[in-house]
Every structure is written in structure tokens, then in C-alpha cells.
One Martini backbone bead per residue (centre of mass of N, CA, C, O) as a GRO file, in nm:
protein
  385
    1MET     BB    1   6.802   0.459   4.025
    2SER     BB    2   7.045   0.530   4.275
    3THR     BB    3   7.372   0.418   4.335
    4PRO     BB    4   7.595   0.413   4.562
    5MET     BB    5   7.895   0.463   4.642
    6ASP     BB    6   8.203   0.369   4.754
    7ILE     BB    7   8.314   0.476   5.081
    8ASP     BB    8   8.665   0.460   5.181
    9GLU     BB    9   8.782   0.535   5.478
   10THR     BB   10   9.029   0.601   5.696
   11SER     BB   11   9.215   0.530   5.944
   12GLN     BB   12   9.337   0.654   6.252
   13ALA     BB   13   9.673   0.773   6.334
   14SER     BB   14   9.979   0.819   6.444
   15ILE     BB   15  10.247   1.008   6.364
   16GLN     BB   16  10.593   0.897   6.313
   17SER     BB   17  10.722   1.214   6.327
   18ALA     BB   18  10.955   1.457   6.376
   19ALA     BB   19  10.804   1.699   6.235
   20SER     BB   20  10.516   1.643   6.420
   21SER     BB   21  10.633   1.619   6.700
   22PRO     BB   22  10.571   1.759   7.026
   23ARG     BB   23  10.841   1.637   7.175
   24ARG     BB   24  10.993   1.835   7.006
   25SER     BB   25  11.202   2.081   6.909
   26THR     BB   26  11.013   2.324   6.725
   27ARG     BB   27  11.003   2.527   6.429
   28ILE     BB   28  10.811   2.726   6.229
   29SER     BB   29  11.023   2.967   6.253
   30SER     BB   30  11.329   3.183   6.214
   31ARG     BB   31  11.152   3.457   6.182
   32ALA     BB   32  11.136   3.707   6.444
   33SER     BB   33  11.069   3.983   6.654
   34THR     BB   34  10.842   3.830   6.828
   35PRO     BB   35  10.704   3.655   7.059
   36ALA     BB   36  10.466   3.457   7.152
   37PRO     BB   37  10.224   3.438   7.351
   38ALA     BB   38  10.138   3.214   7.586
   39PRO     BB   39   9.845   3.143   7.491
   40VAL     BB   40   9.932   3.080   7.200
   41LEU     BB   41  10.130   2.853   7.266
   42ALA     BB   42   9.929   2.670   7.408
   43ARG     BB   43   9.734   2.643   7.169
   44ALA     BB   44   9.941   2.532   6.968
   45THR     BB   45  10.011   2.278   7.127
   46ARG     BB   46   9.728   2.157   7.143
   47ASP     BB   47   9.666   2.149   6.837
   48ALA     BB   48   9.910   1.980   6.754
   49THR     BB   49   9.841   1.731   6.922
   50GLU     BB   50   9.567   1.675   6.790
   51ALA     BB   51   9.673   1.646   6.501
   52VAL     BB   52   9.851   1.400   6.555
   53ASN     BB   53   9.625   1.212   6.674
   54GLN     BB   54   9.450   1.249   6.384
   55ALA     BB   55   9.636   1.135   6.200
   56SER     BB   56   9.735   0.963   5.910
   57ASN     BB   57   9.835   0.647   5.821
   58THR     BB   58   9.956   0.542   5.531
   59ALA     BB   59   9.956   0.232   5.570
   60ASP     BB   60   9.651   0.213   5.627
   61TRP     BB   61   9.522   0.331   5.359
   62VAL     BB   62   9.662   0.148   5.152
   63ALA     BB   63   9.521  -0.119   5.310
   64ALA     BB   64   9.237  -0.067   5.267
   65ALA     BB   65   8.933  -0.208   5.286
   66PRO     BB   66   8.681  -0.295   5.097
   67ARG     BB   67   8.338  -0.230   5.002
   68PRO     BB   68   8.079  -0.370   4.874
   69VAL     BB   69   7.886  -0.315   4.564
   70GLN     BB   70   7.593  -0.290   4.407
   71PRO     BB   71   7.470  -0.277   4.116
   72PRO     BB   72   7.256  -0.161   3.916
   73THR     BB   73   6.929  -0.290   3.825
   74ASP     BB   74   6.829  -0.057   3.590
   75GLY     BB   75   7.087   0.085   3.434
   76SER     BB   76   7.157   0.326   3.585
   77ALA     BB   77   7.305   0.603   3.678
   78PHE     BB   78   7.552   0.759   3.879
   79ASP     BB   79   7.647   1.020   4.106
   80ALA     BB   80   7.962   1.070   4.196
   81LEU     BB   81   7.985   1.377   4.296
   82ALA     BB   82   7.758   1.369   4.511
   83HIS     BB   83   7.931   1.209   4.726
   84ILE     BB   84   8.138   1.436   4.773
   85SER     BB   85   7.906   1.647   4.865
   86SER     BB   86   7.847   1.490   5.097
   87SER     BB   87   7.854   1.422   5.444
   88ALA     BB   88   8.036   1.154   5.406
   89TYR     BB   89   8.255   1.356   5.325
   90ASN     BB   90   8.615   1.401   5.405
   91ASN     BB   91   8.871   1.625   5.306
   92SER     BB   92   9.089   1.547   5.548
   93ARG     BB   93   9.067   1.259   5.420
   94THR     BB   94   9.146   0.971   5.298
   95ALA     BB   95   8.982   0.836   4.997
   96THR     BB   96   8.776   0.575   4.851
   97LEU     BB   97   8.616   0.552   4.528
   98ALA     BB   98   8.362   0.324   4.395
   99SER     BB   99   8.228   0.160   4.154
  100PRO     BB  100   8.048  -0.051   4.020
  101VAL     BB  101   8.066  -0.379   3.896
  102PRO     BB  102   8.041  -0.515   3.615
  103ASP     BB  103   7.959  -0.826   3.523
  104VAL     BB  104   8.155  -0.855   3.276
  105CYS     BB  105   8.421  -0.791   3.459
  106ARG     BB  106   8.411  -1.083   3.609
  107THR     BB  107   8.472  -1.261   3.333
  108ALA     BB  108   8.611  -1.083   3.146
  109PRO     BB  109   8.885  -0.975   3.018
  110CYS     BB  110   9.075  -0.694   3.139
  111CYS     BB  111   9.139  -0.359   3.121
  112LEU     BB  112   9.371  -0.121   3.287
  113GLY     BB  113   9.392   0.215   3.409
  114ILE     BB  114   9.653   0.457   3.518
  115ASP     BB  115   9.614   0.775   3.696
  116GLU     BB  116   9.681   1.126   3.767
  117ALA     BB  117   9.601   1.417   3.984
  118GLY     BB  118   9.790   1.656   4.152
  119ARG     BB  119  10.108   1.638   4.207
  120GLY     BB  120  10.226   1.955   4.202
  121PRO     BB  121  10.048   2.101   4.377
  122VAL     BB  122   9.994   2.299   4.682
  123LEU     BB  123   9.689   2.228   4.638
  124GLY     BB  124   9.530   1.979   4.745
  125PRO     BB  125   9.478   1.686   4.614
  126MET     BB  126   9.569   1.363   4.523
  127VAL     BB  127   9.455   1.176   4.233
  128TYR     BB  128   9.372   0.842   4.183
  129GLY     BB  129   9.303   0.647   3.882
  130ILE     BB  130   9.070   0.400   3.757
  131SER     BB  131   9.005   0.199   3.459
  132TYR     BB  132   8.761  -0.043   3.319
  133CYS     BB  133   8.746  -0.315   3.067
  134PRO     BB  134   8.694  -0.510   2.824
  135LEU     BB  135   8.891  -0.606   2.566
  136SER     BB  136   8.646  -0.643   2.359
  137ASP     BB  137   8.570  -0.312   2.407
  138ASP     BB  138   8.775  -0.127   2.255
  139PRO     BB  139   8.607   0.003   2.025
  140ARG     BB  140   8.405   0.144   2.217
  141LEU     BB  141   8.616   0.309   2.371
  142ARG     BB  142   8.726   0.476   2.124
  143GLN     BB  143   8.441   0.615   2.056
  144MET     BB  144   8.437   0.814   2.319
  145GLY     BB  145   8.696   1.024   2.308
  146PHE     BB  146   8.955   0.993   2.457
  147ASP     BB  147   9.193   1.188   2.660
  148ASP     BB  148   9.400   1.382   2.786
  149SER     BB  149   9.298   1.590   3.036
  150LYS     BB  150   9.500   1.834   2.968
  151LYS     BB  151   9.362   1.867   2.663
  152LEU     BB  152   9.100   1.937   2.814
  153ASP     BB  153   8.827   2.084   2.888
  154GLU     BB  154   8.600   2.098   3.134
  155PRO     BB  155   8.337   2.021   2.980
  156THR     BB  156   8.459   1.767   2.846
  157ARG     BB  157   8.533   1.614   3.100
  158ARG     BB  158   8.247   1.601   3.220
  159ARG     BB  159   8.116   1.451   2.986
  160LEU     BB  160   8.304   1.198   2.996
  161PHE     BB  161   8.239   1.124   3.288
  162ASP     BB  162   7.941   1.073   3.235
  163ASP     BB  163   7.990   0.847   3.029
  164ILE     BB  164   8.121   0.653   3.229
  165ASN     BB  165   7.876   0.629   3.417
  166LYS     BB  166   7.677   0.526   3.185
  167ALA     BB  167   7.888   0.276   3.117
  168ASN     BB  168   7.790   0.039   3.342
  169ASP     BB  169   7.793  -0.227   3.150
  170PHE     BB  170   8.146  -0.205   3.097
  171MET     BB  171   8.228   0.016   3.318
  172GLY     BB  172   8.487   0.114   3.556
  173PHE     BB  173   8.581   0.283   3.874
  174SER     BB  174   8.854   0.446   4.067
  175VAL     BB  175   8.935   0.656   4.358
  176CYS     BB  176   9.210   0.832   4.522
  177VAL     BB  177   9.196   1.068   4.788
  178ILE     BB  178   9.469   1.260   4.879
  179SER     BB  179   9.539   1.440   5.127
  180PRO     BB  180   9.736   1.702   5.210
  181GLN     BB  181   9.816   1.598   5.494
  182ASP     BB  182   9.916   1.314   5.403
  183ILE     BB  183  10.133   1.403   5.213
  184SER     BB  184  10.308   1.570   5.415
  185SER     BB  185  10.335   1.361   5.644
  186SER     BB  186  10.481   1.150   5.471
  187MET     BB  187  10.730   1.334   5.379
  188LEU     BB  188  10.803   1.414   5.708
  189ARG     BB  189  10.873   1.161   5.814
  190ARG     BB  190  11.118   0.976   5.943
  191ALA     BB  191  11.045   0.777   5.731
  192LYS     BB  192  11.106   0.790   5.421
  193TYR     BB  193  10.832   0.924   5.192
  194ASN     BB  194  10.781   0.975   4.886
  195LEU     BB  195  10.592   1.052   4.611
  196ASN     BB  196  10.655   0.796   4.452
  197ALA     BB  197  10.581   0.588   4.670
  198LEU     BB  198  10.293   0.688   4.707
  199SER     BB  199  10.204   0.636   4.415
  200HIS     BB  200  10.262   0.334   4.398
  201ASP     BB  201  10.085   0.241   4.639
  202THR     BB  202   9.819   0.353   4.532
  203ALA     BB  203   9.805   0.195   4.269
  204MET     BB  204   9.817  -0.089   4.403
  205SER     BB  205   9.561  -0.055   4.577
  206LEU     BB  206   9.364  -0.031   4.332
  207VAL     BB  207   9.422  -0.302   4.207
  208GLN     BB  208   9.350  -0.471   4.456
  209ARG     BB  209   9.061  -0.374   4.478
  210ALA     BB  210   8.962  -0.480   4.206
  211LEU     BB  211   9.021  -0.774   4.269
  212ASP     BB  212   8.842  -0.789   4.527
  213ASP     BB  213   8.579  -0.704   4.347
  214GLY     BB  214   8.621  -0.905   4.071
  215VAL     BB  215   8.816  -0.818   3.863
  216ASN     BB  216   8.934  -0.931   3.539
  217ILE     BB  217   9.263  -0.893   3.519
  218ALA     BB  218   9.504  -0.881   3.239
  219LYS     BB  219   9.561  -0.562   3.174
  220VAL     BB  220   9.804  -0.290   3.235
  221PHE     BB  221   9.801   0.069   3.221
  222VAL     BB  222  10.074   0.310   3.281
  223ASP     BB  223  10.164   0.608   3.411
  224THR     BB  224  10.456   0.713   3.485
  225VAL     BB  225  10.672   0.693   3.787
  226GLY     BB  226  10.954   0.736   3.691
  227THR     BB  227  11.092   0.454   3.604
  228ALA     BB  228  10.944   0.237   3.397
  229GLU     BB  229  11.096  -0.032   3.441
  230THR     BB  230  11.088  -0.036   3.752
  231TYR     BB  231  10.781  -0.013   3.784
  232GLN     BB  232  10.703  -0.265   3.620
  233GLU     BB  233  10.856  -0.468   3.798
  234LYS     BB  234  10.704  -0.406   4.060
  235LEU     BB  235  10.420  -0.485   3.957
  236SER     BB  236  10.484  -0.777   3.861
  237GLU     BB  237  10.567  -0.881   4.144
  238ARG     BB  238  10.293  -0.815   4.286
  239PHE     BB  239  10.130  -0.918   3.997
  240PRO     BB  240  10.117  -1.210   3.904
  241GLY     BB  241   9.961  -1.264   3.576
  242ILE     BB  242   9.993  -0.963   3.498
  243GLU     BB  243   9.996  -0.731   3.246
  244PHE     BB  244  10.242  -0.472   3.201
  245LYS     BB  245  10.230  -0.112   3.092
  246VAL     BB  246  10.489   0.121   3.118
  247SER     BB  247  10.451   0.474   3.029
  248ALA     BB  248  10.488   0.752   2.875
  249LYS     BB  249  10.199   0.905   2.790
  250ALA     BB  250   9.955   0.701   2.838
  251ASP     BB  251   9.710   0.912   2.824
  252SER     BB  252   9.764   0.930   2.494
  253LEU     BB  253   9.778   0.610   2.405
  254PHE     BB  254   9.544   0.506   2.613
  255PRO     BB  255   9.210   0.512   2.671
  256ILE     BB  256   9.203   0.386   2.963
  257VAL     BB  257   9.392   0.609   3.078
  258SER     BB  258   9.227   0.853   2.997
  259ALA     BB  259   8.986   0.779   3.176
  260ALA     BB  260   9.145   0.792   3.444
  261SER     BB  261   9.233   1.087   3.412
  262ILE     BB  262   8.948   1.207   3.413
  263CYS     BB  263   8.858   1.108   3.687
  264ALA     BB  264   9.081   1.245   3.854
  265LYS     BB  265   9.037   1.541   3.759
  266VAL     BB  266   8.736   1.582   3.827
  267VAL     BB  267   8.755   1.513   4.126
  268ARG     BB  268   8.960   1.723   4.211
  269ASP     BB  269   8.804   1.975   4.119
  270HIS     BB  270   8.557   1.918   4.300
  271VAL     BB  271   8.693   1.922   4.574
  272LEU     BB  272   8.784   2.221   4.548
  273ASP     BB  273   8.506   2.354   4.492
  274ILE     BB  274   8.385   2.210   4.785
  275TRP     BB  275   8.562   2.301   5.001
  276GLN     BB  276   8.590   2.240   5.354
  277PHE     BB  277   8.665   2.445   5.602
  278SER     BB  278   8.782   2.371   5.938
  279GLU     BB  279   8.825   2.641   6.015
  280PRO     BB  280   8.688   2.888   6.205
  281HIS     BB  281   8.750   3.098   5.943
  282GLY     BB  282   8.646   2.959   5.672
  283SER     BB  283   8.431   3.173   5.560
  284THR     BB  284   8.685   3.390   5.496
  285ILE     BB  285   8.808   3.216   5.284
  286GLY     BB  286   8.930   3.223   4.991
  287ARG     BB  287   8.878   3.074   4.637
  288ASP     BB  288   9.129   3.206   4.480
  289PHE     BB  289   9.369   2.980   4.382
  290GLY     BB  290   9.396   2.907   4.105
  291CYS     BB  291   9.586   2.633   3.988
  292GLY     BB  292   9.797   2.549   4.247
  293TYR     BB  293  10.067   2.632   4.153
  294PRO     BB  294  10.363   2.776   4.261
  295SER     BB  295  10.392   2.964   3.987
  296ASP     BB  296  10.129   3.099   4.054
  297PRO     BB  297  10.041   3.415   4.144
  298VAL     BB  298   9.762   3.354   4.270
  299THR     BB  299   9.858   3.133   4.462
  300LYS     BB  300  10.071   3.299   4.612
  301GLN     BB  301   9.872   3.512   4.721
  302TRP     BB  302   9.692   3.318   4.878
  303LEU     BB  303   9.912   3.222   5.073
  304GLN     BB  304   9.979   3.499   5.194
  305THR     BB  305   9.684   3.567   5.295
  306ASN     BB  306   9.640   3.254   5.447
  307MET     BB  307   9.866   3.308   5.667
  308ASP     BB  308   9.936   3.216   5.981
  309SER     BB  309  10.175   3.310   6.216
  310VAL     BB  310  10.111   3.035   6.392
  311PHE     BB  311   9.918   2.809   6.222
  312GLY     BB  312   9.938   2.876   5.927
  313PHE     BB  313   9.770   2.674   5.716
  314PRO     BB  314   9.535   2.546   5.562
  315GLY     BB  315   9.429   2.216   5.487
  316VAL     BB  316   9.468   2.257   5.162
  317VAL     BB  317   9.770   2.258   5.228
  318ARG     BB  318  10.102   2.168   5.137
  319PHE     BB  319  10.339   2.216   5.385
  320SER     BB  320  10.600   2.067   5.237
  321TRP     BB  321  10.636   2.278   5.046
  322GLY     BB  322  10.865   2.515   4.961
  323THR     BB  323  10.677   2.760   4.945
  324CYS     BB  324  10.576   2.737   5.240
  325LYS     BB  325  10.843   2.746   5.391
  326ASN     BB  326  10.926   3.032   5.298
  327ILE     BB  327  10.687   3.183   5.423
  328LEU     BB  328  10.737   3.096   5.716
  329ILE     BB  329  11.021   3.213   5.744
  330ASP     BB  330  10.933   3.516   5.679
  331ARG     BB  331  10.634   3.538   5.870
  332ALA     BB  332  10.663   3.367   6.109
  333VAL     BB  333  10.659   3.273   6.424
  334ASN     BB  334  10.805   3.163   6.701
  335VAL     BB  335  10.785   2.809   6.797
  336THR     BB  336  10.828   2.627   7.103
  337TRP     BB  337  10.824   2.315   7.204
  338GLU     BB  338  10.762   2.138   7.469
  339ASP     BB  339  10.948   1.909   7.657
  340ASP     BB  340  10.816   1.596   7.808
  341GLY     BB  341  11.060   1.421   7.707
  342GLU     BB  342  11.244   1.156   7.630
  343ASP     BB  343  11.314   0.957   7.393
  344GLU     BB  344  11.461   0.671   7.301
  345ASP     BB  345  11.682   0.799   7.124
  346ASP     BB  346  11.784   1.004   7.332
  347GLU     BB  347  11.862   0.801   7.553
  348ARG     BB  348  12.073   0.648   7.386
  349ALA     BB  349  12.254   0.891   7.324
  350ASN     BB  350  12.316   0.970   7.621
  351ALA     BB  351  12.433   0.695   7.707
  352LYS     BB  352  12.668   0.699   7.509
  353LYS     BB  353  12.802   0.957   7.625
  354SER     BB  354  12.831   0.839   7.935
  355ASN     BB  355  12.993   0.597   7.813
  356HIS     BB  356  13.310   0.509   7.909
  357SER     BB  357  13.612   0.416   7.828
  358ILE     BB  358  13.907   0.318   7.977
  359LEU     BB  359  14.092   0.417   7.737
  360GLU     BB  360  14.038   0.730   7.781
  361PHE     BB  361  14.242   0.726   8.056
  362VAL     BB  362  14.475   0.647   7.864
  363LYS     BB  363  14.776   0.723   7.760
  364PRO     BB  364  14.893   0.748   7.464
  365THR     BB  365  15.125   0.541   7.282
  366ALA     BB  366  15.374   0.461   7.100
  367PRO     BB  367  15.471   0.214   6.919
  368LYS     BB  368  15.696  -0.039   6.951
  369ARG     BB  369  15.975  -0.135   6.805
  370HIS     BB  370  16.143  -0.374   6.671
  371ARG     BB  371  16.472  -0.478   6.700
  372TYR     BB  372  16.519  -0.555   6.408
  373PHE     BB  373  16.484  -0.257   6.298
  374ILE     BB  374  16.684  -0.110   6.483
  375GLU     BB  375  16.955  -0.267   6.424
  376ARG     BB  376  16.915  -0.206   6.093
  377LYS     BB  377  16.807   0.078   6.038
  378LEU     BB  378  16.495   0.075   5.975
  379GLU     BB  379  16.273   0.257   5.770
  380ILE     BB  380  16.001   0.423   5.677
  381VAL     BB  381  15.863   0.472   5.376
  382GLN     BB  382  15.731   0.775   5.224
  383ASP     BB  383  15.893   0.770   4.939
  384LEU     BB  384  15.922   0.609   4.610
  385ARG     BB  385  16.090   0.823   4.426
   0.00000   0.00000   0.00000
């Protein structure tokens, strides 16, 4: 019998970002020889408004509450990737998928590893993964042959991921798949929220989820994002009573982090492999992405080929990346959103401009010197040399 994974998708809310707000005058590109026709502008405005209304608020999904799942009763493994391929999964939204928690992990002190996959690519989601098992099972963990996912070929990663699924008597894992739209919307919103902050919050949300699911976490190993000491202090303050070890190359040093790295990498690759394009012309979009990094010529060519001059890139693209911005500047048409009214900040700014002080209408005069200085012919010294 196969037990389904827990799929926890996020609630949707409006992004409060100046970069994506249709109420402000915004340009998609600054270089164009001809303006877009009126019907195209109207359609662009309507679609942009709908996109903003459907966008995900990062704060909502970071704090998303988990739903408990019962572990398999017959000891059988479950197919994690099958749930990503199912109709229940929506690749345009950030989602957290969690395996059942082994009974032993609820009682025995456990170690937990954290790592990510897909931080740098311009295409696809960034996936954060955790893996955990009892500290007493460290010898068994080391015998499974885990290593940094970047050092392993795809067949080896898939085999090890299957081994993690089958080891459900003592191992569990969870992954958070952060959609490209949520990554870019977070980075471009009015209140600055960079990729490091997004990574830290996602990692902490996965630790909190594991605790809420009943995992007895004693020690956590983390592959660092930013300064290791600062990150470790941040985690320790958030989760007092848990020992944290944050270090560079943790996915090569600690097998439990290697396991998390493999989970994140395999899930990200699978999401890209089965990506469902939501665009009306999605069936005609090529899937030869290359490696997804901005420096890859194949990826660059794919971006050039699949950029619409009005609507921009498909949803699989992180539109906040510099590579995308440059392509839009070079090739997209100008689109100016109609302003349907001033927002509160604009009103305050205009009010400040219109409120003049009475002192502005009084001709300024030089301050009069005291007679003491005048009678003694004392002058202000300009140079002490």
C-alpha cells in the first residue's frame, strides 16, 4: 500500500510591491520603436492585475501550517515524485511536501540536515530540503553512501532518493518548492526581501514543521547561506534547546545534510522535467532549458526564443534576474500602466509639497552682530594658520 505525502500549498494574497503594482506607472522595457496597440495594452493591464491579485504573499507561505500524515502501516515505501506529477500539485505556487514521520523519530533524539538546490538558476523553483533520523542510527546513515548532490550523476541521485524513501523505518524528509514567481515577487516587493532572507525563513519554516509533526530534533546541521556565524546565531535564537552547526560545504561533511541535498536536487529536477506551462501557448514552448544558469548558452537562447515582447517570460522564469531584465530592455515594447488614483504614499508626498511654511514668504536677513563685537572690532577668524 502506498501512503500519500502531505502536500501543503500556500494561501494566495496580493503582493504589496511597487514593482508589481498596476496602480503605478511602470515600464516593461525602455527600448521600443513602436508603442503597443490599445487592445494589447488593455489585455496586458488586465492580465497584470489578475496576476497581482493571485500572487502569493511570502509571509503567508513561510508560516503555512502543516497537515499531519499517518506513516505507512505495512512498512512499504511511497513514491514521493508521483505526488509532484499528480493533479494535486500546482507548479505556479510554493508548496511544502513532507514524508510521514517514522515512529522512532518521535521518541529518539534526532539529527536533521538542511540544504537547498536551485539557488542560482534563472529557471525553475528553488527547493529547500531537510532530512532527519535518530542520532543512534548514524552508522546506518553513513553506510547508505550519501554525498553532495552536485558531485553525483542523475541516476545515482535518483537511486539514493529511492533509498531514502525506502528507509522509512528510521528516516524522514521534507521539501519546500519555492515557485519562480514567488522568488521574484519577494525580491522585487517594496519592503526589501533578498534571497538570503528568503532562504533563512524557508529553512526555519521546515525545522518548525518537523517539530510540529513531532520529530524529536536534538541537533541540526546546515549548509550556510551568508555568514555561518550570523546564521547559526539566528537559528539558535529561534530554536533554543536545539544544537545548530552551520558550516560551508556541510553537504560534503555531514551525511544527513547530503541526504537533504539529494532530496532537494531530485525534487527540483523532477519539477522542471514535468513543468506544466500555464500560458495559452504552453504546448509550443520548448523544453530545452539547458542547465538553467544564466551563463549557459542554451539557457540564454531559450530565454531569447521564449520572450514575448508584451507579456514577457513564461512562469518558469525568475523575471527578477538580471539576465531577464537585460533581455526585456533590449527587446520588449514599452507598456505604461494607467494610474487609477494616487496611493497613500503619493497623497502624503503631494500634501507635503503643497504645505508651505510662512517662513518661506519672509525674506531672509543676515543675523545682526552684538554691539560687543562691533565696538571692539572683533571679526570671525577664517584661517587659524
